[in-house]
C-alpha positions as YAML, in Angstrom:
chain: A
units: angstrom
residues:
- id: 1
  name: MET
  ca: [-74.75, -37.61, -134.71]
- id: 2
  name: SER
  ca: [-76.49, -39.42, -137.52]
- id: 3
  name: THR
  ca: [-74.46, -40.80, -140.38]
- id: 4
  name: GLY
  ca: [-77.46, -41.87, -142.43]
- id: 5
  name: PHE
  ca: [-76.13, -45.53, -142.37]
- id: 6
  name: THR
  ca: [-78.26, -48.52, -141.41]
- id: 7
  name: THR
  ca: [-76.66, -51.63, -140.64]
- id: 8
  name: PRO
  ca: [-77.83, -54.31, -143.09]
- id: 9
  name: LYS
  ca: [-80.12, -56.98, -141.62]
- id: 10
  name: TRP
  ca: [-77.84, -59.74, -142.83]
- id: 11
  name: VAL
  ca: [-74.87, -58.51, -140.66]
- id: 12
  name: LYS
  ca: [-76.68, -58.78, -137.37]
- id: 13
  name: ASP
  ca: [-76.64, -62.66, -137.48]
- id: 14
  name: ALA
  ca: [-73.84, -63.08, -139.77]
- id: 15
  name: VAL
  ca: [-70.84, -65.37, -138.83]
- id: 16
  name: PHE
  ca: [-67.59, -63.89, -140.05]
- id: 17
  name: TYR
  ca: [-64.62, -66.09, -141.14]
- id: 18
  name: GLN
  ca: [-61.10, -64.57, -140.75]
- id: 19
  name: ILE
  ca: [-58.89, -65.84, -143.67]
- id: 20
  name: PHE
  ca: [-55.20, -65.51, -144.22]
- id: 21
  name: PRO
  ca: [-55.05, -66.68, -147.93]
- id: 22
  name: ASP
  ca: [-51.49, -67.92, -147.63]
- id: 23
  name: ARG
  ca: [-52.58, -70.58, -145.15]
- id: 24
  name: PHE
  ca: [-56.08, -71.13, -146.32]
- id: 25
  name: ALA
  ca: [-56.02, -72.59, -149.89]
- id: 26
  name: ARG
  ca: [-53.74, -72.84, -152.83]
- id: 27
  name: SER
  ca: [-55.28, -72.61, -156.31]
- id: 28
  name: ARG
  ca: [-53.78, -75.02, -158.79]
- id: 29
  name: ARG
  ca: [-54.33, -72.38, -161.50]
- id: 30
  name: MET
  ca: [-51.85, -69.92, -159.95]
- id: 31
  name: PRO
  ca: [-48.12, -70.39, -160.54]
- id: 32
  name: LYS
  ca: [-46.13, -70.75, -157.38]
- id: 33
  name: PRO
  ca: [-42.59, -70.00, -156.44]
- id: 34
  name: SER
  ca: [-40.30, -72.78, -155.70]
- id: 35
  name: ASN
  ca: [-39.35, -71.62, -151.97]
- id: 36
  name: LEU
  ca: [-42.64, -72.53, -150.21]
- id: 37
  name: GLU
  ca: [-42.89, -74.36, -146.98]
- id: 38
  name: PRO
  ca: [-44.63, -77.74, -147.17]
- id: 39
  name: TRP
  ca: [-48.36, -77.14, -146.81]
- id: 40
  name: ASP
  ca: [-48.53, -79.47, -143.58]
- id: 41
  name: SER
  ca: [-45.49, -78.12, -141.80]
- id: 42
  name: PRO
  ca: [-45.85, -75.86, -138.87]
- id: 43
  name: PRO
  ca: [-45.72, -72.14, -139.82]
- id: 44
  name: THR
  ca: [-42.66, -70.12, -139.43]
- id: 45
  name: VAL
  ca: [-42.16, -66.35, -138.95]
- id: 46
  name: PHE
  ca: [-40.88, -65.69, -142.50]
- id: 47
  name: GLY
  ca: [-42.26, -68.78, -144.37]
- id: 48
  name: PHE
  ca: [-45.05, -68.88, -147.00]
- id: 49
  name: LYS
  ca: [-47.37, -71.69, -147.81]
- id: 50
  name: GLY
  ca: [-48.50, -70.46, -151.21]
- id: 51
  name: GLY
  ca: [-52.29, -69.94, -150.71]
- id: 52
  name: ASP
  ca: [-53.79, -67.24, -152.67]
- id: 53
  name: LEU
  ca: [-57.14, -65.34, -153.27]
- id: 54
  name: LEU
  ca: [-58.17, -67.60, -156.03]
- id: 55
  name: GLY
  ca: [-57.84, -70.46, -153.63]
- id: 56
  name: VAL
  ca: [-60.24, -68.81, -151.35]
- id: 57
  name: ALA
  ca: [-62.69, -68.01, -154.18]
- id: 58
  name: GLU
  ca: [-62.50, -71.62, -155.28]
- id: 59
  name: ARG
  ca: [-63.74, -72.69, -151.92]
- id: 60
  name: VAL
  ca: [-66.60, -70.32, -151.34]
- id: 61
  name: ASP
  ca: [-69.03, -73.14, -151.45]
- id: 62
  name: TYR
  ca: [-67.17, -74.87, -148.59]
- id: 63
  name: LEU
  ca: [-67.43, -71.72, -146.53]
- id: 64
  name: GLN
  ca: [-71.13, -71.39, -147.12]
- id: 65
  name: GLU
  ca: [-71.67, -74.97, -146.15]
- id: 66
  name: LEU
  ca: [-70.11, -74.23, -142.81]
- id: 67
  name: GLY
  ca: [-72.60, -71.34, -142.32]
- id: 68
  name: TYR
  ca: [-70.24, -68.45, -142.80]
- id: 69
  name: LYS
  ca: [-71.85, -65.44, -144.37]
- id: 70
  name: ALA
  ca: [-68.79, -63.20, -144.56]
- id: 71
  name: TRP
  ca: [-65.04, -63.22, -144.43]
- id: 72
  name: TRP
  ca: [-62.22, -60.82, -144.04]
- id: 73
  name: ASP
  ca: [-58.79, -61.16, -145.44]
- id: 74
  name: LEU
  ca: [-55.45, -60.75, -143.76]
- id: 75
  name: PRO
  ca: [-52.98, -60.09, -146.53]
- id: 76
  name: ALA
  ca: [-49.46, -59.09, -145.75]
- id: 77
  name: LEU
  ca: [-49.12, -56.03, -148.03]
- id: 78
  name: PRO
  ca: [-46.83, -53.04, -147.87]
- id: 79
  name: LYS
  ca: [-48.14, -49.41, -147.50]
- id: 80
  name: PHE
  ca: [-49.77, -48.43, -150.84]
- id: 81
  name: ASN
  ca: [-48.40, -45.32, -152.61]
- id: 82
  name: THR
  ca: [-51.83, -43.70, -153.18]
- id: 83
  name: ASP
  ca: [-50.21, -40.78, -154.80]
- id: 84
  name: ALA
  ca: [-49.66, -42.91, -157.90]
- id: 85
  name: GLU
  ca: [-52.65, -43.05, -160.31]
- id: 86
  name: ALA
  ca: [-51.99, -46.73, -161.08]
- id: 87
  name: VAL
  ca: [-52.29, -47.55, -157.38]
- id: 88
  name: ARG
  ca: [-55.46, -45.66, -156.97]
- id: 89
  name: ARG
  ca: [-56.84, -47.28, -160.04]
- id: 90
  name: PHE
  ca: [-55.95, -50.67, -158.71]
- id: 91
  name: ILE
  ca: [-57.79, -50.05, -155.44]
- id: 92
  name: PHE
  ca: [-60.84, -48.84, -157.21]
- id: 93
  name: ASP
  ca: [-60.79, -51.76, -159.59]
- id: 94
  name: VAL
  ca: [-60.45, -54.34, -156.66]
- id: 95
  name: ALA
  ca: [-63.35, -52.79, -154.79]
- id: 96
  name: ARG
  ca: [-65.62, -52.76, -157.88]
- id: 97
  name: HIS
  ca: [-64.53, -56.35, -158.80]
- id: 98
  name: TRP
  ca: [-65.63, -57.79, -155.47]
- id: 99
  name: ILE
  ca: [-68.79, -55.69, -155.23]
- id: 100
  name: GLU
  ca: [-69.84, -56.74, -158.70]
- id: 101
  name: PHE
  ca: [-69.04, -60.48, -157.72]
- id: 102
  name: GLY
  ca: [-71.77, -60.16, -155.13]
- id: 103
  name: ILE
  ca: [-69.97, -59.59, -151.73]
- id: 104
  name: ASP
  ca: [-71.99, -57.51, -149.27]
- id: 105
  name: GLY
  ca: [-69.20, -55.78, -147.63]
- id: 106
  name: TRP
  ca: [-65.48, -55.45, -146.90]
- id: 107
  name: ARG
  ca: [-63.11, -54.84, -143.99]
- id: 108
  name: LEU
  ca: [-60.00, -52.88, -144.12]
- id: 109
  name: ASP
  ca: [-57.62, -53.49, -141.23]
- id: 110
  name: VAL
  ca: [-55.62, -50.37, -141.59]
- id: 111
  name: PRO
  ca: [-57.51, -47.54, -143.26]
- id: 112
  name: HIS
  ca: [-54.92, -45.03, -142.06]
- id: 113
  name: GLU
  ca: [-52.50, -46.54, -144.62]
- id: 114
  name: ILE
  ca: [-54.74, -45.25, -147.51]
- id: 115
  name: ASP
  ca: [-55.41, -41.59, -148.00]
- id: 116
  name: ASP
  ca: [-58.84, -40.37, -146.94]
- id: 117
  name: ASP
  ca: [-59.86, -39.15, -150.30]
- id: 118
  name: VAL
  ca: [-59.13, -42.59, -151.76]
- id: 119
  name: LEU
  ca: [-61.23, -44.31, -149.22]
- id: 120
  name: LYS
  ca: [-64.02, -41.85, -149.64]
- id: 121
  name: THR
  ca: [-64.17, -42.30, -153.30]
- id: 122
  name: VAL
  ca: [-64.12, -46.06, -153.02]
- id: 123
  name: SER
  ca: [-66.89, -45.91, -150.32]
- id: 124
  name: GLN
  ca: [-69.09, -43.75, -152.46]
- id: 125
  name: ASP
  ca: [-68.55, -45.81, -155.69]
- id: 126
  name: CYS
  ca: [-69.21, -49.05, -153.88]
- id: 127
  name: SER
  ca: [-72.28, -47.71, -152.06]
- id: 128
  name: GLY
  ca: [-73.67, -46.53, -155.35]
- id: 129
  name: ARG
  ca: [-73.40, -50.04, -156.81]
- id: 130
  name: HIS
  ca: [-74.56, -52.03, -153.85]
- id: 131
  name: THR
  ca: [-76.76, -50.22, -151.35]
- id: 132
  name: THR
  ca: [-76.35, -52.72, -148.41]
- id: 133
  name: ASP
  ca: [-72.56, -52.78, -148.76]
- id: 134
  name: LEU
  ca: [-70.99, -52.99, -145.21]
- id: 135
  name: GLN
  ca: [-67.59, -51.37, -144.79]
- id: 136
  name: ASP
  ca: [-65.50, -51.72, -141.53]
- id: 137
  name: GLY
  ca: [-62.13, -50.23, -141.00]
- id: 138
  name: ASP
  ca: [-59.89, -50.96, -137.96]
- id: 139
  name: CYS
  ca: [-56.99, -48.86, -136.74]
- id: 140
  name: PHE
  ca: [-54.36, -50.27, -134.55]
- id: 141
  name: CYS
  ca: [-52.50, -47.34, -133.08]
- id: 142
  name: ALA
  ca: [-49.76, -47.49, -130.47]
- id: 143
  name: GLU
  ca: [-49.74, -44.73, -127.91]
...
């Protein structure tokens, strides 16, 4: 079965970096709650360190210096209510923001958490804006 998709050349030799923003970098520009664990303490099950996506964005040069071409995020987010228009708009806006920022692709760990029609619309919109956009979705299903 042909999907009409060709893997972008940059992906074949790309080094991906897995980032959990909470433990990667804190931006000084983002307000933080007072109940964070100390940054250099060992992680705990329910503790947070206070890293954020802006902290990651502020360190893109560092990641590039290490040779990484791509990264994927591991946020701890609840299931989206994609029936709500505001949630759908948020998903579309986030995807557009990062494609316009210049990323070449994105990875979604649990695509089954977002309705198919939303994913299809995001995929079509992103592909129309950036022809070499790589999208990867992983499902972890217990049998």
